[in-house]
C-alpha positions as CSV (number, residue, x, y, z in Angstrom):
1,M,89.7,97.7,115.8
2,T,90.7,99.5,118.5
3,V,92.4,102.6,118.9
4,E,95.5,101.5,120.2
5,R,96.0,98.8,118.2
6,T,95.6,101.0,115.4
7,R,98.4,103.4,116.6
8,G,100.3,99.8,117.5
9,I,99.5,98.7,113.5
10,A,100.9,102.7,112.4
11,V,104.1,101.9,114.7
12,M,104.7,98.9,113.7
13,A,104.6,100.2,110.2
14,V,107.0,103.3,110.9
15,F,109.7,100.9,112.5
16,T,109.4,98.6,109.6
17,F,110.5,101.5,107.5
18,I,113.4,102.7,109.8
19,L,114.5,99.0,110.1
20,F,114.8,98.4,106.1
21,A,116.1,102.1,105.2
22,M,117.8,103.5,108.0
23,P,118.3,102.0,111.5
24,R,121.0,104.0,112.7
25,L,118.9,107.0,112.8
26,N,120.2,108.4,116.0
27,V,120.4,111.3,118.2
28,K,123.6,112.0,120.2
29,L,123.6,111.7,124.3
30,G,127.4,112.5,124.6
31,P,129.7,110.0,123.2
32,I,126.7,107.6,122.9
33,P,124.8,107.3,119.4
34,I,120.9,106.7,120.9
35,Y,119.0,105.2,117.7
36,I,115.8,106.3,117.0
37,I,115.1,102.4,116.1
38,D,115.4,101.0,120.0
39,G,112.7,103.7,121.4
40,V,110.1,102.9,118.7
41,A,110.8,98.7,119.4
42,A,110.5,99.4,123.3
43,Y,107.1,101.1,122.4
44,I,105.5,98.3,120.0
45,I,106.9,96.0,122.9
46,L,105.1,97.6,125.9
47,R,102.0,98.6,123.8
48,G,102.2,94.6,122.3
49,Y,102.3,93.4,126.2
50,I,99.3,95.4,127.5
51,M,97.3,94.1,124.4
52,A,98.4,90.6,125.3
53,R,97.1,90.4,128.7
54,H,93.6,91.5,127.4
55,N,93.2,89.9,124.2
56,P,95.9,87.7,123.7
57,V,97.4,85.7,120.2
58,A,98.4,82.0,119.3
59,R,100.6,80.6,121.9
60,Y,104.6,81.9,120.7
61,P,106.8,79.6,118.8
62,F,110.4,79.4,120.5
63,R,109.5,81.7,123.5
64,G,111.6,79.1,125.8
65,L,114.6,79.2,123.5
66,I,114.5,82.9,122.4
67,A,114.3,83.7,126.3
68,I,117.3,82.0,127.1
69,I,119.4,83.2,124.4
70,T,118.4,86.7,125.4
71,A,119.2,86.0,128.9
72,L,122.8,84.7,127.8
73,I,123.8,88.0,125.4
74,V,122.6,90.5,128.0
75,L,124.8,89.0,130.3
76,S,127.5,89.0,128.3
77,E,127.2,92.5,127.2
78,V,127.3,93.4,130.4
79,S,130.4,91.6,131.4
80,V,132.8,94.0,128.7
81,V,133.3,95.7,131.7
82,V,135.5,92.5,133.5
83,Y,137.7,92.7,130.1
84,G,138.0,96.5,130.2
85,G,135.4,97.6,127.8
86,S,133.1,100.3,128.7
87,A,130.4,99.5,131.3
88,L,128.4,102.9,129.2
89,F,128.4,100.6,125.7
90,G,127.9,97.5,127.0
91,I,124.6,98.7,129.3
92,Y,123.2,99.7,126.2
93,T,124.0,97.5,123.7
94,A,122.5,94.9,126.3
95,I,119.0,96.9,126.0
96,E,119.7,96.7,122.3
97,F,119.5,93.0,122.4
98,F,117.1,92.5,124.9
99,L,114.8,95.1,122.5
100,A,115.7,92.9,119.3
101,F,114.5,89.9,120.9
102,G,112.1,91.0,122.3
103,M,110.3,92.3,119.0
104,V,109.2,88.3,118.8
105,F,106.6,88.9,120.9
106,A,105.0,91.8,119.8
107,I,104.6,91.6,116.3
108,P,102.3,89.2,116.3
109,Q,100.2,90.7,118.2
110,F,100.1,93.6,115.9
111,V,100.0,91.7,112.5
112,R,96.5,90.1,112.6
113,T,94.8,91.2,109.5
114,A,94.8,91.3,105.8
115,K,95.5,94.8,106.6
116,D,97.9,95.4,108.7
117,V,99.9,93.1,106.5
118,E,99.2,95.3,103.9
119,L,100.3,98.5,106.1
120,V,103.5,96.9,107.3
121,L,104.5,95.6,103.6
122,K,104.1,99.2,102.2
123,A,106.0,101.1,105.1
124,L,108.5,97.4,103.7
125,S,108.5,98.7,100.6
126,L,109.4,102.5,100.9
127,G,112.5,101.2,103.0
128,L,113.2,98.7,100.1
129,L,113.1,101.5,97.4
130,V,115.7,103.7,99.8
131,T,117.9,100.9,100.0
132,A,118.0,99.4,97.2
133,S,118.6,103.0,95.3
134,M,121.3,104.0,97.5
135,I,123.3,100.6,97.1
136,I,122.9,101.5,93.5
137,M,123.9,105.4,93.9
138,S,126.7,104.6,95.7
139,S,128.0,101.8,93.1
140,L,128.0,103.5,90.2
141,P,130.4,106.6,89.7
142,Q,127.8,109.2,88.3
143,T,125.8,109.1,91.1
144,R,128.3,108.1,94.0
145,P,128.4,112.2,95.3
146,I,124.6,111.9,95.9
147,A,125.3,108.8,98.2
148,I,128.4,110.3,99.1
149,A,126.5,113.6,100.7
150,I,124.1,111.4,102.6
151,F,126.8,109.2,104.1
152,S,127.6,112.2,105.6
153,I,124.6,113.4,107.4
154,P,125.9,112.1,111.0
155,Q,122.3,111.9,112.2
156,L,121.3,109.3,109.4
157,D,125.0,107.2,109.8
158,P,127.0,108.1,112.9
159,A,129.8,106.2,111.7
160,N,130.3,109.0,109.0
161,S,131.6,106.5,106.3
162,A,131.0,109.6,103.8
163,N,134.9,110.0,104.0
164,R,136.2,106.3,103.5
165,Y,133.9,105.9,100.7
166,S,135.3,108.6,98.7
167,I,138.3,107.4,99.1
168,R,137.3,105.1,96.8
169,Y,135.8,107.2,94.7
170,G,136.7,107.1,90.7
171,D,134.9,106.6,87.1
172,Y,134.3,103.3,87.7
173,G,131.9,100.9,90.0
174,V,132.7,100.1,93.6
175,R,131.1,98.1,96.1
176,G,127.2,99.5,96.7
177,K,126.2,100.2,100.7
178,S,123.6,101.7,102.2
179,L,122.2,103.6,105.4
180,V,121.6,100.2,106.7
181,G,125.7,99.2,106.7
182,V,128.0,98.1,105.1
183,S,127.7,96.8,101.3
184,I,127.2,92.3,102.6
185,L,124.8,93.9,105.2
186,S,122.4,95.7,103.3
187,A,122.3,93.3,99.8
188,T,120.7,91.1,102.8
189,F,118.1,93.3,103.9
190,V,117.2,93.7,100.2
191,A,116.9,90.3,100.0
192,V,114.6,89.6,102.7
193,A,112.5,92.4,102.0
194,W,112.0,91.2,98.4
195,P,109.8,88.5,98.2
196,M,107.8,90.3,101.0
197,V,107.1,93.3,99.2
198,S,106.2,91.0,95.5
199,Y,103.3,89.5,97.7
200,L,101.9,92.7,97.5
201,K,101.7,93.0,94.0
202,T,99.8,89.6,94.0
203,K,96.1,89.3,92.8
204,R,94.8,89.6,96.8
205,F,95.8,93.5,97.2
206,H,94.7,96.7,95.4
207,L,97.4,99.1,95.4
208,S,96.4,102.8,94.6
209,A,98.6,104.4,91.7
210,F,101.4,105.6,94.1
211,W,102.0,102.4,96.5
212,S,102.2,100.2,93.2
213,F,104.7,102.5,91.8
214,V,106.8,102.5,95.0
215,T,106.4,98.8,95.3
216,T,107.5,98.3,91.5
217,V,110.4,100.1,91.5
218,G,111.3,98.7,94.6
219,I,110.7,95.2,93.2
220,F,113.1,96.1,89.7
221,L,115.7,97.5,91.8
222,S,116.1,94.3,94.3
223,P,118.2,91.9,92.3
224,M,120.7,94.9,90.9
225,G,120.7,96.2,94.2
226,I,121.8,92.7,95.3
227,V,124.5,91.9,92.8
228,M,125.7,94.9,92.8
229,A,126.7,95.2,96.3
230,Y,129.2,92.6,95.1
231,S,129.3,90.4,97.6
232,R,129.8,86.8,97.3
233,Q,127.0,85.7,100.6
234,A,124.5,88.7,98.8
235,L,124.7,86.7,95.6
236,S,124.5,83.5,97.3
237,E,121.0,84.9,98.5
238,L,120.0,85.8,95.3
239,V,120.7,82.2,93.8
240,L,119.1,80.8,96.7
241,I,115.9,82.5,96.2
242,L,116.0,82.3,92.5
243,G,116.3,78.2,94.0
244,A,113.8,77.9,95.7
245,L,111.3,80.3,92.9
246,L,112.2,77.5,89.7
247,I,111.9,74.9,92.5
248,F,108.7,75.5,93.9
249,P,104.8,75.9,92.7
250,F,105.1,79.8,93.5
251,W,103.4,80.8,90.3
252,Q,102.5,84.1,91.5
253,L,105.8,85.2,92.8
254,R,108.0,83.7,90.6
255,S,106.4,86.1,87.4
256,I,106.8,88.6,89.9
257,M,110.2,88.5,91.2
258,L,111.9,86.7,87.9
259,R,110.5,89.5,85.5
260,P,113.6,92.2,86.9
261,V,115.7,89.2,87.0
262,L,115.9,89.1,83.2
263,I,115.6,92.7,83.0
264,S,118.8,93.2,85.3
265,V,121.0,90.6,83.3
266,G,119.7,92.1,79.2
267,L,120.8,95.4,81.1
268,V,124.7,94.3,82.3
269,I,124.5,92.6,78.5
270,F,123.1,95.1,76.9
271,V,125.9,98.1,78.9
272,G,128.8,95.5,78.3
273,V,130.0,93.0,81.5
274,G,133.4,94.7,80.9
275,S,132.0,97.9,81.5
276,S,133.7,100.1,84.5
277,L,130.0,100.8,85.5
278,F,130.7,97.1,87.2
279,F,132.6,95.2,89.5
280,F,132.2,92.0,88.5
281,D,136.2,91.4,88.9
282,R,135.6,91.3,92.2
283,Y,133.5,88.0,92.3
284,V,136.0,86.4,89.7
285,N,139.0,87.2,92.1
286,R,137.5,86.3,95.9
287,F,135.9,83.2,94.1
288,T,139.1,82.2,92.6
289,A,140.8,83.2,96.0
290,T,137.8,80.6,97.6
291,F,138.3,77.7,95.7
292,N,141.6,77.7,94.8
293,D,144.3,78.1,98.2
294,P,142.2,79.8,100.5
295,F,144.2,79.4,103.1
296,T,147.0,81.8,101.9
297,D,144.6,84.5,101.9
298,E,144.1,86.2,105.0
299,R,140.5,87.0,104.6
300,E,139.5,83.5,103.2
301,S,141.3,82.0,105.8
302,R,139.3,83.7,108.7
303,R,136.0,82.7,107.1
304,F,137.3,78.8,107.7
305,L,138.9,79.5,110.8
306,S,136.0,81.1,112.5
307,F,134.3,77.4,112.9
308,V,137.6,76.5,114.6
309,T,139.4,79.2,116.4
310,P,136.2,79.0,119.2
311,F,136.7,75.4,119.9
312,E,140.3,76.2,120.4
313,H,139.9,79.5,122.6
314,V,137.5,78.1,124.9
315,L,139.9,75.6,126.0
316,D,141.5,78.5,127.3
317,Y,139.2,80.5,128.2
318,P,136.2,78.3,129.7
319,Q,134.3,81.2,130.8
320,F,133.3,81.6,127.0
321,F,131.9,78.5,127.1
322,I,128.9,80.6,129.1
323,V,129.5,84.4,128.3
324,G,131.3,86.3,125.7
325,A,132.9,89.5,126.3
326,G,131.0,91.3,124.3
327,S,129.9,92.9,120.5
328,T,131.8,95.9,121.5
329,S,134.9,94.7,123.2
330,N,136.8,94.4,119.5
331,R,136.0,98.0,119.3
332,Q,137.2,99.5,122.2
333,D,140.2,100.7,122.7
334,D,140.8,99.8,126.5
335,F,139.8,96.5,125.7
336,E,142.4,93.9,127.5
337,M,142.1,90.7,125.4
338,G,142.6,92.1,122.1
339,R,140.7,92.0,118.7
340,F,139.4,88.2,117.9
341,E,139.9,88.2,114.3
342,N,138.7,85.0,113.1
343,N,134.8,86.1,113.4
344,H,133.3,85.8,109.6
345,S,130.6,83.8,111.1
346,L,127.7,83.2,113.2
347,I,129.7,80.6,115.2
348,G,133.0,82.9,115.6
349,Q,131.6,86.4,116.4
350,G,128.7,85.3,118.3
351,Y,131.2,82.6,120.7
352,F,133.5,85.7,121.3
353,A,130.7,88.2,122.0
354,H,127.9,86.1,123.6
355,G,129.5,82.6,124.4
356,M,129.2,79.1,122.9
357,L,126.4,78.2,124.5
358,S,124.0,81.2,123.1
359,T,126.0,80.9,119.8
360,F,124.5,76.9,119.3
361,L,121.3,77.4,120.7
362,F,120.7,80.8,118.0
363,V,122.3,77.9,115.3
364,F,119.4,75.3,116.6
365,L,116.9,78.5,116.7
366,L,117.9,79.3,113.1
367,I,117.2,75.7,112.0
368,S,114.2,75.2,114.1
369,A,112.8,78.4,112.7
370,F,113.5,77.4,109.0
371,N,111.9,73.9,110.0
372,Y,108.5,76.1,110.9
373,A,108.7,78.1,107.4
374,N,109.0,75.5,105.9
375,V,105.8,73.9,106.9
376,H,104.0,77.0,106.7
377,R,105.1,76.8,103.2
378,R,104.3,73.3,102.3
379,N,100.4,73.9,103.9
380,A,100.3,77.2,102.2
381,A,98.7,74.7,99.2
382,R,96.0,73.9,101.7
383,L,94.8,77.3,102.0
384,A,93.0,79.7,99.5
385,P,94.5,81.4,96.5
386,L,95.0,85.0,97.4
387,A,96.4,84.0,101.0
388,R,98.4,81.1,99.6
389,D,101.5,83.6,98.3
390,W,102.3,85.0,102.0
391,P,103.5,82.2,103.7
392,R,105.4,81.5,100.3
393,A,107.0,84.8,100.7
394,L,108.0,84.4,104.3
395,Y,109.7,81.4,103.2
396,L,111.2,83.3,100.2
397,A,112.5,86.1,102.8
398,Y,114.1,84.0,105.7
399,L,116.6,82.1,103.0
400,P,119.4,84.9,102.9
401,M,119.3,83.9,107.1
402,F,121.7,80.9,106.6
403,P,124.4,82.6,104.4
404,V,124.5,85.6,106.7
405,A,125.3,83.3,109.4
406,A,127.7,81.4,107.4
407,F,129.7,83.7,106.3
408,S,129.3,87.1,108.3
409,P,129.6,87.9,111.7
410,A,126.2,89.5,111.4
411,F,124.0,87.9,113.9
412,G,126.9,87.8,116.7
413,E,127.8,90.9,116.9
414,N,125.0,94.0,114.8
415,V,121.7,94.9,116.4
416,R,120.8,96.0,113.2
417,G,121.2,91.6,111.5
418,V,119.2,90.1,114.7
419,Y,116.1,92.9,114.3
420,M,115.7,91.7,110.7
421,F,116.0,88.1,111.6
422,I,113.2,88.5,114.6
423,F,111.2,90.6,112.4
424,V,111.1,87.8,109.9
425,L,110.5,85.3,112.6
426,G,107.9,87.8,114.0
427,L,105.5,87.3,110.9
428,L,106.1,83.7,110.4
429,S,105.1,83.4,114.3
430,A,101.7,85.5,113.2
431,L,100.8,82.7,110.4
432,R,99.4,80.8,113.6
433,N,96.4,82.8,114.2
434,P,93.7,82.0,112.1
435,D,92.1,84.8,112.3
436,L,94.8,86.7,110.1
437,M,94.8,83.8,107.4
438,A,91.2,84.1,107.0
439,S,91.0,87.7,106.3
440,L,93.9,86.8,104.1
441,S,91.7,84.5,102.0
442,K,89.0,87.7,101.0
443,P,89.1,89.5,98.5
444,A,90.2,93.1,99.8
445,N,87.5,95.1,99.3
446,V,85.6,92.5,101.0
447,A,88.6,91.9,103.7
448,L,87.8,95.9,104.4
449,R,84.1,95.2,105.1
450,D,84.3,92.5,107.4
451,E,87.1,92.5,109.7
452,A,86.3,95.4,111.9
453,P,83.4,93.7,113.4
454,S,85.5,90.7,113.7
455,V,88.1,91.5,115.9
456,R,87.5,91.7,119.2
457,D,88.3,94.7,121.2
458,D,91.1,95.3,123.4
459,T,89.9,97.9,126.0
460,P,86.7,98.1,127.7
461,L,83.7,100.1,126.6
462,P,83.4,103.6,128.2
463,E,80.4,101.9,129.9
464,E,81.7,99.0,131.3
465,S,84.7,102.0,132.3
466,H,82.1,103.2,134.9
467,A,81.2,100.4,136.3
């Protein structure tokens, strides 16, 4: 393994931790917070491009589709100035989306061996532990002051949500959130990370006492963290993952992931479902509003209308078929077109922010990538036993993407949501690398001994450089 690749996979681990623990870590530059994750992503993409010129991996899936979507989104973000928005915000957001989609081409360059997978998943386990803990701490009244103190740090949360969150302070449970963002997004990040971190606990890896503790605690906090976001979207993600675990023969992952679910259920029953520590009434109230008469409740009607309004809106504003108003438009005071309220889905918010064409191409990418993950899930049975659970874990991690697209605007306006989707898609793309699957098929001690000479060098030897 070359120095460049060693440095690159280390930075990749840093990126993974920041993304799943504190993606809004920032440094203020005038009115705009510059997010650290964007700088890390830019470095990874640059190093990945240089490495690809000397030692390319297998061809990337969906590269043309992703390039078209990225171009349309960047164009939409820059076009915010046409509608009276801030050019500075628009340009920076365009750069963020460009970096987010660009990561799909860099990740397979660095994740080439079992050791690379292990390093990335260890960073992911730390991020999972932080986010799941924050959701639970911010939900429970006994630990909420700690969470509020953390939210008040502007470098971690530029929106400074501590003030808004403290209004709901009391001796009762509330919707948990984290440094990732609001409760819905936070729980989704936990749901995505949970299956992948569970793979670290399979027989493929031999973890030290420290990493065994970190992964175990993160895995056990995950289902409770998802539930304590008190989001119907997050609950549907949990149901999808558990359903797949029970339907498909994911034996190792099933035993690892079902235990914390059963313990969480037992804990809730022991404390009492009606305890003030929990906020289960929200599930009952919101599901009742959804199924009884959703159009009388504005919060519910917006979700349904988000699939209808874009087709009406585009008749009055045909330019939105190609170019949207940018994801920052709804948050800018000088924006001329007003707010787009019916945005609680990828269709609704994606259309308004980036146009109808890019939104439907994104939907097509979501479906195509799921088929790609499903093919690898089926083919996993042909792999060696130690390698089978990695494609299966990625398949489980991909399932939450559908509730996100259907019930929230994250993929249409939130760069963190796109980063998360591309992170999983990049790891799925790396499955095409036969050297990676061969490395995962070996026991940990054998793989570590054999990996170094098996990886081709990415830079010339000193003698060659003088020639």
